[in-house]
N, C-alpha and C positions, 0 to 999 in steps of 0.2 A: 321429729325428723324431716318433716315438712321445712324448716330454716336451714338446716344442715344440706339437705338437698338444694335449696336457692341460694347458697353460698358456696357450694363446691359448682354449681351450671355459670356465677357469675366470675367464680376464677377461672374458670376454660374457658370465659366469652373474651375477658379482662388480658389475659395471661396469652391466646392465641396470635393477636399482633407482635408480641415482644418475640413469641417462641418461632417464627417465622421470620422476623429479624435475626435474629439469633443464628439461626439455619444459614441465611442467606450470608452472611458475615461469617459463617464458619467455612461455608465452602469457596468461598472469596476468598478469605484471608489464611492466614496459617495462626490461628488465634493460639492452639498451643504452645507455637514458639515466643508469639508475641506476649501470652501472657507470662513469660519469664523475665522478659526486659522491661516491659512496658507498664508500668504499676495500671493506667485504665483498661488497658487489653486485660488485664489480671481478672481485677473487677467485671467486668462484662462477663467474661470467661467463668468466672466462680458465681454470678448471678442469674445468668441465661442458663449456664449448662446444670450448674447444682441444683438451685432453688425454682427456678421457675419450670426447667423442663421435667425436674423431678417433680414437682408438684402436677404439673400438668398430667403427666401420666400416671399416678397414681389417684387425681382427679377423674382420668377418662377411664379408666380401670373399674371403679368405683360404680361410674355412671354408665357404663357398658354391662354391667353385671344388675343394677338397678334395672335396667332396658328389660332384660331378659325375663329378670323373677317380676317384676312390679308392674301388672297390666296398666293400673293409673297413670302410673307415672309413665311406662311407654306414651299413653295415648295424648299427655298433656306434652311430653317434651316433643313428641315426633308430629303431632301437628303442628306444634309452633315453627317448627322446623322446616317441613313443607307445606308451611300456609294453607292449611287443610280446612273445609270449612264444610259444616254440615246443618244448615240453618232449617233447612226446609225437604221436602221428599226430592225436589227435585236437586238441592246439590247432593243428596245423597245416592242418586244415580248417576252423577257425572263422575262423584269420587269412586265408585265401583267400576264406570267404563274407565275414568282415568287406569286406577289400581291394575284394574286387568292387562291394559295395555302396556303399563309400566313393567308388569312381570313378565309376560309375554316377549319383550324386547330384551330384558335382562336375560332370560335364559334363551332368548337367540344371541344375545353376546357372549355368556357361557360357554354355550356349545363350542362357538366358535373359539373361545380361547382355550377349550380344552382341545378341541384338535389343532390347532396352533400349537400347543405346549407338546402334544405326543408327535409330532411331525420331527422327522432328520432327513434331510438332503444336505448331500455333497456334490460338489463338481472337482475331479481333480486331474493334473495333467500326470502323466505315468512315464517317470525319466525312460530314455530311448533304451537303456543296457538291461531293464526289464519287461521292456512292454514287447508285447505279441506284435508281431509286425502288423501296421496299419492302423494299430488300436493304441491311440497315445494318451487320451484319455477315458476319467473313466467318472460314472453318474451311479451314486447310490440313491436310494431311499427307503424310507421304512419309517416305523413306528416304535417309539420308546412310550414305555411308562411304568411309574417307580413309585411304589405302596410307602418309601421310607423316607420318599423325599433328597435321596441323592442326585447330585446331578450328573443329568446323562451325557454331557460333553465328559466329563471326569471319567465316566464309565468306560466310554467308548474309544476314549483314547488308546492309538495302536500305534508301537515303531515301525512304520510305515514311510519307505519315501519317496509318496505322493508327496506334488506340489500341490495343496489345496487353494483351488480359486474360489472357491464358494463353500463355505457351512457352513449349514442353519441346524442345531439341536433344541429345538424349544425356543420360548418366547425369552427375549432379551430385559425383558423388564422384569422388574424385584416385584415380590408379592404383596409389598408395602401398595409401590405405586398402583399396580390396577386393584387392589382393594378399596384405594381410594379414588381411582379412576369409577368402579362401579357405584360407590357411596353416591358420589357427585353425578354418576347417569341415572340413578334411581330419582334424585329430587328434582335435577333437571326435567326427565321425561315426565314424573308426575304433573309437573308445574305446565310442561307445555302440551300436553294432552286435557288437561283441566282448560288452559284456553283457548284448542282447540273446539270443544264441546259446549263450550259457553255458551 
């Protein structure tokens, strides 16, 4: 099983640049339309989209589950990923301090993101025909929370004739971007605190 794990990790590592290239080209060019008329674009679309993306996602799912279930695998992979060293007692203490600070700063970021995701704010102009004399603007703010993942914006749409100037209904970023940012932050933060305490 160790050989299989090593192969999967190498596939993930070597396919990552190709995957990034594919995503960038997919966003920059209309690959779906080009694939129908251009043979090379079609091959790139098939290889990048079907084979590389598919195998990378399957490998990433396998590694994610293995990281959750296997302590030894988690220790090997994540210590290499974060360049964690515990050769003597001093490094064990430094690792503990860096891990503690990373956990606390990540928790602070998560609380901040939670507050931003719940916040709802709007500033609108009220048409003169329905406005109370002297009150031509409306400011509203509140908190929104959903257990099912429904979009607060879709839930709160009303057919009012207000001209919305500013409207904020939660984080404009996707869940994928937020999670990727948190993963990057954990690695960066740990390395930063390790260098700070050395």
